[in-house]
N, C-alpha and C positions, 0 to 999 in steps of 0.2 A: 122420485123414480129409482124403482131397482136396476142397475145395470150391470153386466156382466161381461168382461172380456176371456172370451175360448181360445182355446188353443189344443189342437190334438196333434201330441207327440208319441207316436205307436212305434215302438222299435228305436231301436239302441239308438239309431243315429240322430233321430227327431229329438230324440231324451236330451241326448249331448247338446245339441244346438239349441233346444228352448233351455235349459239348465243354463246355459253359457249365456244366454241373451236376456234370462230372467229381471236380473237388477233394473233392466232399463222399464222392463213392464211392470214391477214390482213400484219403482217410481211414480211413473205415469200415473198407473191405477192410482195409488194412495192420494195424489192431489188432486186428482177429478172425482174421487170416490165410487170406482169399478170395483166389482168385486172379482178377484182371479180365479179360472177354473182350466185346469189342464186335464185333457181325457187321454188316459194313458192305455186303455184297450174298449174294445168292442163287444157290447153284450154278445152271449153266444146264443141267444134265438137271433138276432139281427144277422149273422154270420151265416148259421144254417140258413136262413130266409135267400141271401143274396149273393151266395157263394157261386162260384159258375167252372164249371171244369176247366173249361178253358181258357181262366185266368187263375193259373195257380197264386196260392199266398193269399196275405190281407190287403194286398194293395187296392185292389178291385174295392172291395168291403171299405176300407178306409175312403177312397173317393164318394161313395155312395153315404157313407154315414155323416159326411157333411152337412147334406142334406135333411138328416135327423136331428140335427142339431136343436133347432127351434122346438121341436117334441120335447126335446132330452132337458131345455132349460123356459121353459114356457113359463115358469113362477116369474121369469122377470120379464122387465117392461119392454127392455132396449139391451140386444146383443149385439157385442162387436165380437167377430170372428177374425183370429189373425194365424196365420201358419207360422211354425215354430220356428222358421229360417228368417223371420221379420224381426228386425230390430226397431225399437219406438224410440224416438226421440223423446226424452222426458221431459220437454219443454214444448212438446205440442201440445196445441187446443184439445178442449175436449169435444168427442164424436159428438157429445147427445145436441151440441147446438142446431145437428142437421136432423134432427128425429123430426120435426116437424117437415120437413122439405121431402121424405121419401112417399113415392107414392100410395095411395089406401090399397092395401095388399101386396103390397111391394118391400125393394129393398133399396140398399143404397153399395157402390163399389167403385170402382177406377178402372177406366179406359187408361191402361198403362204406357201403350204404344198405338199412336195412327197409324192407319194403311201406307199413306204416302211416307211417314217417317219411318217404320219397319223396310219398305222397301230401299230408302237410303241409307239405313243402317247396313241392311243384310241384303245386297243386291240378288242374292241369289234363291231368296224367299218372294217370289212374285205373285204370289198366290193370296186371296183376300182368306181371311180367317174360315169363313164358312166353308171355302173353298176345299180344304183340307180334313172336312169333316165327311166327305159324302163316302169314302170306303168303310165308316164306323156307324154307317145307318142314317145319315142325315138325308132328307128328301122332301124338305118342306120350302116353302118360297119366303125369303127374306127381303123385309120391307127396305132396311136399311144394311146393306152389306158391310159399310164401314164402321157397322156400331158393334162395341165387343167389350166385355170386361174382365179381369181377371176375379177369380175366386180365392184369393189370397188374402185378400181385405173384402170381408161383408158386413154390413151395420141394418139389424134388421127388428122388426119388433115381433118376439117369436110366435105371438098367439095370431097375427097376421098372415103370416104366411105358412104356418107350419102343415096346415092340410092339404096345402097345393103341392108344396115341398116333398111331401109323403109321397103323394100320385106320383111324382115325377122319379121316385125311387123305382117303384113296380114296372116304368116303361121297358118294353124289351128292345132293346139298341143297346149300342156299343157306346155312344157316346156317355163320356164320364161326367161329375157333376158340375163342372167349368162350362163345358160342352151344354149341357140340360138347361141350366139358367141361359146361358144365352141365347138357344134355340126358342126357348118355350116362355122366357119369362123379358128379358130385354128386349128382344124382337116385340115384343107385345107391349111395351112402355112401361112395364112394371120395375123400373130402376130409376135411380136417383144418381147422378154421376157427381161421385166427390170430387173436389178437387185435387190434381194432378198428385200435389207432393204428401198425399196419403197411403201412397202407392207407388213409391219408384223402385224401375226394377233394374238390382244391378247390373245384369245382362246388358242393358240397354243404354244405363248411365255414363259405363266404362269408356262408350263409344262415344257420346255426347261432351265428356270432358278430355277426350283426345287420346285414351289411355291405348285404345284401338281406333286402326284405321277398317274402313269398311272391308268384308272381305268378298272378292271378286271372283275367285279361281280356287280350283281344289288345291292347287300348288300355294294357295295364301292359307290353308287351313293348316297344311304341313309346316308354314312355317311359322305360323303363330302358337303351334305344338311345341317345336323345339323352343321358341323364345320363353314359352311361360317355366323351363327348367331354368333360367337364368334366377342365382339368388336375389339378387338388387332388385327386382322386379316384385318383390311380395313385398321391399319396405317400401317403395313407390305408389305401388296402390293401396297398401294401409294408410298411408296418408290422405287418398283420395277418396278413401273408403269413408275415413272418420269425417273429410270435409265433406262429403255429401249428406251425410247423416245430419250432419250440423245446420244443415240449410234445407232439409225436409221433415215431414213426422214420421214417416215409416221406409226404410228400406229393404227391399225383400233380396235375399240372395239368390234363390229360385237354383236353375240349373247349375249355379255355380256355389253351390251350397257350402263348402270345406270353406269358402271366403268368411263366412259365420266368424271363423277364428281368429281374422285378421284382426277383428278387436278384440283388442287382449284385454285384461283386466283392468290395469292403466288408464286404457281408453275409456272403458264403461264408466270406471270411478270418477275420470275426469269429466264426461258427460253429467252426470247425474249432479256433483258438487257444484258444476256451472252452469248450470242450465237457467239462471239468470242474465246469462250474459249472450242470451240470444232473443232481442228484441223483436226481429223478424217474425218469428215463428209464435211470442205471446201475442203479439197485435192481430194474427192470420184470422 
């Protein structure tokens, strides 16, 4: 089986994140026999075809191009797409173990946080995921409003999904690629849910480990912003990030992408050198 680990790193910020975390990806890919690929630019014909005057810059095309990856890597049997700001634990098992569980014509991804936990961690976020899409063109019935996944980690057989995902690109809607996958693929039952350790989001995890308390008021947000300026906080959070990564497979920094660099080079080298010290992950 030919396997590719693919990342998009378009723009200086994403390239810096990718290069910083690259040693972890290389160690994991080498251990399990995956080819590494990074997409650093979008083909000009794609940009011309899908650019929008109301969405300046390359951001919109970057969203949509993620749905073009099955076509771009159709010579592989299995592709794992991983965002540039995701750290991979080199001791994590091989994703190909889930290939047989992917639905026919479907893909695999992770539901990073359920609706009840999201409301517990962020009481001001009362809506369901799909409620937030109405203003962006969503007008379909949803069989399971509590079910949605993140597009930060996607596992798919390229030839199985290329045609349908290419069709999703052409839809006249303001939904981004993650929204389109959720509305048209996940709700149609074409997604296998990977175990949670494959996509742990630091924004949620730092609340789970007690670094942050739930924000219940606007004043709480202002207080948190002030606390973030305290220097000692970085040392404490860096240790928590490293501990979390040692006990999950992939850690996504997402909206807190600058914390990628809380994992310094010494921490990355230590993870790579001591992967055999994580029996929990090796047996997962």
